[in-house]
N, C-alpha and C positions, 0 to 999 in steps of 0.2 A: 421384430414384436411377432408372437407367436399367437395363434388361433388357438381357441381353445380345446384338449383334445375330442372332446366331446361336445363341436359345435351344433350337430343337430338335435340331440338331447337340450342342450339347451335353448335352439331354439322352440321347440316343442313346449318346454316351460314357458315361455316369453309370450308364445301363441294364447297359450294358456290365460295368463297375465293380463294381456290385451284384449283379451274375449271377455275376462271379467273386471274389467274397467280401470286394472291400475299399474295400467304399461300404455303411454301416448304415442303413436305412430309418431314419426316425426320426418316427414316426407322430401327429396329432392327430385331434381329433375332427372336423375338417373331411371328411377318408376316408370318414367314413360316409355323405357326400351325393352319393359318384358315384353309387352302384346307380340303378336306373330307379325304382324307389318312396324314398317318403318315409321314411326310418327310423325304426324303430319306439320307438326313443329319442331324447334328446337328444343333439345334437351340440354341446356347447360349455357351459363352463362358466355361461356365463348365461340357456341357455337349461335348465339344470339349477335353476339359484338361482331361476327363476323359477316353475317345473311346481314345486318343492318346497315354495315358498312361498305357491303356490296352495292346498295340499294341508294346511300348516300357515301360521296367520297369524302374520308376521312383520313387522317395525317397515320402512316403506317402503324406507328409507332404504340398507336391506341386503340388499334385492331384488334387485340387480344382480350380487353377490357372494357366490360360493357359499360362500366360506370362513369368510365372514362370517353366512352364512344358516344352515349344519347345527351354525356354534357356539350361535346362539342359541337354534335345537332342540335339540340336545345337554345346554343352561344350564336350559330351562324344562320340557323335554317327556322328557328323560334320553335317552341315550346310544342305548338299544336301539328306541326311535322314529329315528333319523339311519338306522341300519340297515336295520330295516324297507323304511323308504320307500325307499332309495335298492335294497335287494332286488326292492324289487317293482318300481321302475322300470325298470332295468335283464333284469326277468327275460326280456323278450323278447330273443332272437337275430337283433340282422340278418344280414339276408343276405350272405354274402362278395362285395366286387364284383371289377370286373378287377381291382383293385389287388393286394386280398387275396389274389388267387387267384395273380399274376403273384409274387408276392413269396414264398409257401409254397411256390410250384415247383420255386423255387433254393434246391437245395441247401448250395450252398456259401453263403449267409449264414451266419455263425456268431450274427448278432446281431441281434433285430427289437426299438428301441422301442415303443413302445406306451402314450403317454400318457393313453389314456381307461378308462373303468370296462367298459367292454361287451366282449362274449369275441368278435367278429365275429373278429378275427386268429387265437383260438384255434379254432376253429372251420372254418379256413379249414384250418391246418393238421393237421388232426383224420386227414387220410388216412396223416401220417405218424407211424413208433413211433424215430424220432432226436431227438428236441425234446420239451424239458418249458419251465415258466415260472416266473421268477424276477419276486419281487413283492414291493413295500412293504409291511409291515406297520402298524396303528394302532398306538394308547397301548393302544389295550383291548383288542388281540386278541392281544397278542405272546404267543406259546407257544413258542419256543425260544431256545437260548444266546447263538446272535444276535437282537437283541430286534428291530431293523430291517428283516431280511427273513426270508420265506416261498420254499418253492419246490414246485412242485406237478410233476408227472412228466405225461405226455401223456392219461392216462386221470382227473388230478386228484387224485391220490392223494399225500398231502404226504408227501416225502422231505428227507434232508436236504442242506442247501446244494450241500457240494461236489459231491455226484448232479453237480450242472448242467454240472461243468467235463467231464464223458464224452458229453452231448447234442453232437451235429452243431449244431442249431441251439435258440439262446437266445430265448424270449422273455422279455424285460423290460417288466415295468407296473410304474413307479416309483410310481405314486398306489396302488396296492393293485387289483382286482378284483372284480366281482362275484360271477365265478365261477373256483373252485370252492364258495368258503362265503362270501364277502361280506365279506374283508377289505379296506378298502377308507380312504385317507388322504379326509378330507373338508374337517372343521373346523379351525378356526385351533389346537385345541388337538392335534389329533393333529399339527401340524404344526411347533410350536413345538421340542420337543428336536432334530426332524428336521435344520431351518434352520439349528439351533444346532450340529450336529455334520456336515453337507454340506459345507462349505468343507474340513472334515480328510477326505474322502470317505469315512469312516466307515459311512453307510447308502447305499454303494454296492458292492452284490454285487458280491466277491473275480474272478468269472466276466464281469462286465461289467469291471471295470479291466484284464482279462488282453488278451479280444477286441477292443477300443476299440485297443490301443497299435499296431496296423498299419492303419487302416482309417480312414477321414473319414466323415462324417454326411452323410444326406441328409433333411432336413426337406419333412415333405409334409403339408399339410393343419392346417399349425399356426399359433399369433398367440402371442404372446409382449407381450401389456398388460396383465397383472400380473407384481409381482414375483416372486410364488412361480412361476411357471411359468418367468420367465429364468431364476430361481437352479437351479431342477433342470437344464433346460438347459445352463451353463453349466456347472456338476460333471459331466455324464454326460458333457459331451464333453473334458473336461478331459483332458490328459495324449494324448487319441487325435492318430492320425501327421498328420489331415487328406488333403486338403483339406476343405472344408464346405461345402453347398451349401442353400435354403432355397427352394421352391418360396412365393411370395408374393404376395399380390394389390397391386393399386397404391393401395392407401389405410391404409396403413400409419400407425402412430402416432408423431408423434417419440420417445416410447420404446422403441420398436421399431428404429427406423434405427440407433435408436444402437446396440443391441445387439448388432444382427447386426455395424455396424460395428469394436467394441468386438471382438466374438465373432473375427471373421475369417471372417464366414461370406456367402459370395457368392449375392446376393439374383439369383432369378430372376424377375421379375416377370412370371405369364404364370398364366391363369385352371387351377386343379387339374385341373379336366378336359381340360383341354386337355395340362397336363403329363404326364397318368396315361399315354393314350392316344401322346404321343410313348413313353410309359417303356416300355411294355405291349406297346403294339403291336396290343392287342385295343378292339373299341368295348364303350363301357362297358354295353350288354342281350348284350356277350358271355357265352356260356353253359358253352363248354367253357373247361380251364385254358389258358392259352396259353404254346407254349414257345419 
């Protein structure tokens, strides 16, 4: 798989498309590594699984798998232990980096997909009042008539999911979020019903279905080595207008390469830090919000 000959020019084009509201950022946990300091939370499913298993003993054979690790802890130490662990681990909010701040400054972006549990993107958006978050809801914490989805406004108050249609920018956290109340999908049992229904699009919020219809997706800091990650990405971008692009490293697994090809996602083989600089025009340690 080869990078486009002029990937910097392509990224500058994608930057303009994102600013115009025609390209939706789809963020993975590796985005947290763009800051000048080591993030105070794990930046990936495997790192999180290792941290959880260091605090609650789990069998060695599952320590690389977040969902199996969380399920083991839920089964043998109760769900409340999983929730407490994740709340503790993700209590620190990493400082938004130049990519988070740039995205937050783009008032025409209709949707931002953030697939990790941290509150960094939410913190970057905190200076605005025209946005809110919709998120996946765990089986243990579903509280609304729409069982798969919860919605929170800019100050963290829960609202009806329909309210999201009035927001300029929707932050979509498909796997849940540590803030405001720690409702996350983490264990195998969390995903059983969701994965059963996701091909029917039932767990995808209506506002996401509406806003993706005229846009493409730009994947940043994402890996697709696990079937759950691939399934969510495939179903979230379904029926979107496209085109889709993904900034990826040069060590993709065969499954990741196959996934990108099947879904029509154009890979941009480039270090994430270099790609983020081309998108934002800001150095990683820049403190001012890029314009």
